[in-house]
C-alpha positions as CSV (number, residue, x, y, z in Angstrom):
1,M,0.3,-216.5,125.6
2,P,0.8,-219.5,126.0
3,S,0.3,-221.5,123.5
4,A,-3.0,-223.9,123.8
5,A,-0.8,-227.0,124.4
6,E,1.1,-224.9,126.9
7,A,-2.6,-224.5,128.8
8,A,-3.4,-227.2,128.4
9,S,-0.7,-228.7,130.3
10,D,-1.1,-225.5,133.2
11,Y,-4.4,-226.6,134.0
12,I,-3.6,-230.4,134.6
13,R,-1.7,-229.5,136.2
14,S,-3.1,-227.2,138.8
15,L,-5.8,-230.2,138.7
16,I,-3.1,-232.2,139.9
17,F,-1.4,-230.5,142.8
18,R,-4.9,-228.8,143.7
19,G,-5.7,-232.5,144.4
20,V,-8.5,-232.7,142.1
21,L,-7.2,-235.0,140.2
22,R,-5.5,-238.0,141.7
23,A,-3.0,-240.3,141.8
24,G,-4.6,-243.5,139.4
25,D,-7.4,-240.8,138.2
26,R,-8.0,-241.3,134.4
27,I,-7.4,-237.5,132.5
28,P,-10.8,-236.2,131.0
29,I,-9.2,-235.4,128.3
30,D,-12.6,-234.7,126.3
31,Q,-13.5,-232.7,129.3
32,I,-10.7,-230.5,129.5
33,A,-10.7,-229.6,126.1
34,E,-14.1,-228.7,126.6
35,A,-13.4,-226.3,129.2
36,L,-10.2,-224.8,128.1
37,G,-12.4,-224.6,124.1
38,V,-10.1,-226.3,122.0
39,S,-9.9,-229.8,120.5
40,R,-8.0,-233.2,121.9
41,Q,-5.0,-232.3,120.3
42,P,-3.3,-229.5,122.6
43,V,-4.9,-231.6,125.6
44,R,-2.5,-234.2,124.2
45,E,0.5,-231.9,123.8
46,A,0.4,-231.3,126.8
47,L,-0.2,-234.7,128.7
48,I,3.2,-235.9,127.0
49,T,5.1,-233.7,128.2
50,M,3.7,-233.8,131.6
51,I,4.7,-238.0,131.1
52,N,8.1,-236.8,130.8
53,D,8.0,-234.8,133.9
54,D,6.5,-238.1,136.2
55,L,2.3,-236.3,136.1
56,V,1.0,-238.7,134.8
57,V,1.7,-242.5,132.8
58,A,-0.3,-244.1,129.6
59,E,-1.3,-247.3,129.3
60,P,-1.7,-248.2,125.8
61,K,-5.5,-249.1,125.1
62,R,-6.6,-247.8,128.5
63,G,-6.4,-244.0,127.9
64,T,-3.6,-241.7,130.5
65,F,-3.8,-241.2,133.9
66,V,-2.3,-239.1,136.3
67,G,1.0,-241.1,138.3
68,A,2.2,-241.3,141.9
69,V,3.0,-238.1,142.3
70,G,5.5,-237.9,145.7
71,P,7.1,-235.6,147.5
72,E,10.3,-236.9,145.4
73,T,9.4,-235.6,142.3
74,V,8.8,-232.5,143.4
75,L,12.0,-232.0,145.2
76,E,13.6,-232.9,142.9
77,H,12.6,-230.4,140.3
78,F,12.8,-227.7,142.7
79,E,16.7,-228.6,143.0
80,L,17.1,-229.7,139.7
81,F,15.8,-225.7,139.0
82,G,18.1,-224.0,141.2
83,A,20.7,-226.0,140.7
84,L,20.8,-224.5,136.3
85,A,19.6,-221.0,137.9
86,A,22.4,-220.8,139.8
87,R,24.2,-220.9,136.6
88,S,22.3,-217.9,134.9
89,I,22.3,-215.9,137.4
90,A,25.8,-215.8,138.5
91,H,26.2,-214.8,135.6
92,L,24.5,-212.3,135.7
93,A,26.0,-211.3,139.0
94,A,29.3,-211.2,137.4
95,T,28.0,-209.4,134.5
96,A,25.5,-206.6,135.4
97,D,26.1,-203.1,135.2
98,D,24.4,-199.9,136.8
99,A,21.3,-200.5,134.3
100,V,20.5,-203.4,134.9
101,L,21.2,-203.5,138.8
102,A,18.8,-200.3,138.2
103,R,16.1,-202.3,136.6
104,L,15.6,-204.9,138.4
105,R,15.2,-202.2,141.8
106,A,12.4,-201.0,139.7
107,M,11.2,-204.7,139.2
108,H,11.4,-205.1,142.8
109,A,9.4,-202.7,143.9
110,E,6.6,-203.3,141.3
111,L,7.1,-207.0,143.0
112,D,6.6,-205.4,146.7
113,V,3.4,-203.2,145.0
114,I,1.8,-206.2,143.2
115,S,2.1,-208.7,146.2
116,A,0.6,-206.6,149.3
117,A,-2.2,-205.7,146.8
118,G,-3.1,-209.7,147.2
119,D,-4.2,-210.9,143.2
120,V,-2.3,-214.6,143.3
121,T,-2.7,-214.2,139.7
122,A,-1.0,-210.9,139.0
123,T,1.0,-212.0,141.9
124,S,2.0,-215.3,140.1
125,R,2.6,-213.2,136.7
126,A,4.6,-210.5,137.8
127,L,7.1,-212.9,139.0
128,L,7.3,-215.1,136.6
129,E,8.4,-211.9,134.4
130,F,10.6,-211.1,137.1
131,Q,12.7,-214.4,136.9
132,R,12.4,-214.3,132.6
133,H,13.6,-211.1,132.3
134,V,17.0,-212.3,135.2
135,H,16.9,-215.6,133.0
136,H,16.6,-213.6,129.6
137,L,19.8,-211.4,130.8
138,A,22.5,-213.7,132.0
139,A,21.7,-217.5,130.5
140,T,22.7,-218.7,127.2
141,P,20.2,-219.7,124.6
142,R,19.4,-223.0,125.4
143,L,20.0,-222.4,129.5
144,S,17.1,-220.3,128.9
145,M,15.0,-222.6,126.7
146,L,15.5,-225.4,129.9
147,L,14.8,-222.9,132.4
148,R,11.6,-221.9,130.9
149,S,10.5,-225.5,130.0
150,M,11.1,-226.2,133.8
151,Q,9.5,-223.5,135.0
152,R,6.0,-224.8,133.7
153,F,6.4,-227.8,136.4
154,V,4.3,-225.9,139.3
155,P,2.2,-223.0,137.6
156,G,3.0,-220.5,139.3
157,E,-0.6,-219.0,140.3
158,V,-0.7,-222.8,141.9
159,Y,2.4,-221.9,143.6
160,I,1.4,-218.6,144.9
161,A,-2.3,-220.0,146.0
162,T,-0.5,-223.2,148.3
163,V,2.6,-221.2,150.1
164,P,1.2,-218.6,151.9
165,A,5.2,-218.0,152.8
166,G,6.0,-217.7,149.2
167,V,5.6,-213.8,148.4
168,E,8.2,-213.5,151.4
169,I,10.2,-216.7,150.0
170,N,10.1,-214.6,146.8
171,R,11.3,-211.9,148.0
172,E,14.2,-212.3,149.8
173,F,15.7,-214.2,146.9
174,R,15.2,-210.7,145.3
175,L,16.8,-208.8,148.3
176,A,19.7,-211.4,147.9
177,L,20.4,-211.0,144.7
178,L,20.3,-207.2,144.4
179,D,22.8,-207.3,146.9
180,A,24.7,-209.7,145.3
181,V,24.6,-208.5,141.8
182,E,25.4,-205.0,143.7
183,R,28.3,-206.1,144.5
184,R,29.0,-208.1,141.3
185,D,29.5,-211.3,143.6
186,P,28.4,-214.7,141.3
187,D,29.0,-217.1,144.1
188,A,26.7,-215.0,146.7
189,A,24.1,-215.2,143.7
190,A,24.0,-218.9,143.0
191,A,24.0,-220.0,146.8
192,A,20.4,-217.2,146.9
193,V,18.7,-219.1,144.2
194,Q,19.6,-222.4,145.3
195,A,18.5,-221.4,149.5
196,Q,15.1,-219.8,147.4
197,M,14.8,-223.3,145.6
198,R,15.1,-225.5,148.3
199,A,12.8,-223.0,150.5
200,S,10.0,-223.1,147.8
201,G,9.9,-227.2,147.0
202,R,9.8,-227.8,151.3
203,H,7.2,-225.2,151.9
204,F,5.1,-226.7,148.5
205,C,5.3,-230.3,150.2
206,E,4.4,-229.5,153.0
207,E,1.3,-228.1,151.9
208,L,0.8,-230.4,149.1
209,R,1.0,-233.7,152.4
210,R,-1.1,-231.9,154.8
211,R,-4.1,-231.2,152.2
212,G,-3.2,-234.9,151.1
213,V,-2.1,-234.6,147.3
214,F,0.1,-237.2,148.0
215,A,-1.9,-239.8,149.7
216,A,-2.1,-242.7,147.8
217,P,-6.0,-243.3,146.0
218,A,-7.1,-245.6,148.7
219,D,-6.4,-243.1,151.2
220,S,-7.8,-240.2,149.4
221,P,-12.1,-239.3,150.1
222,A,-13.9,-240.1,147.1
223,R,-14.5,-238.6,144.2
224,P,-16.6,-238.1,141.1
225,P,-15.9,-240.6,138.2
226,N,-12.6,-239.8,136.5
227,G,-12.0,-237.9,139.5
228,T,-12.3,-234.4,138.5
229,D,-15.7,-232.3,137.1
230,P,-13.0,-229.6,135.7
231,T,-15.9,-227.0,134.7
């Protein structure tokens, strides 16, 4: 279960990437806390992590506002995540035994069944579980912590709901990963995850641009005060 701060972070990120909150909008801390049934503190903690991700900016005595989120920020995230994940997955391909490969195949088959049902929430959770399992098997504690932190940049449910090709992109990666692990080919495994992240970032940016998420405030349609009704 995510902490209250992690849940608040996912919620605010969802509002931004869905275009409910746009560049320049004030983050309505009280409304978000009420919507999530938490105090203001975890919302503030969430905003600190989002400042570090260049998604929001804090202005002294004025509040916290959505930053000028652009494709460069999003693409950089996917590129960096791919580079870090490649280290972990290459190690997995080089060291995995038959039992690990069998478990990965079973999880892949389960994911096919879940994604075919069309439940966005269940699919995003299963994809995240597969990703975390892979990195748990191979990553060092420090690398695992970094990857887990970076996974929160775009909530999985938002990505799957936003990118129609997202499930298929991930499936192609899993097939390439299974093949690389079976052949004990770390270079192929690393290339597979980097290709997945580049494709994911490109498709996600295309959808955000199409939906006007990257539009400047002056170009955006009229919105209610504070930019959102988070109830």
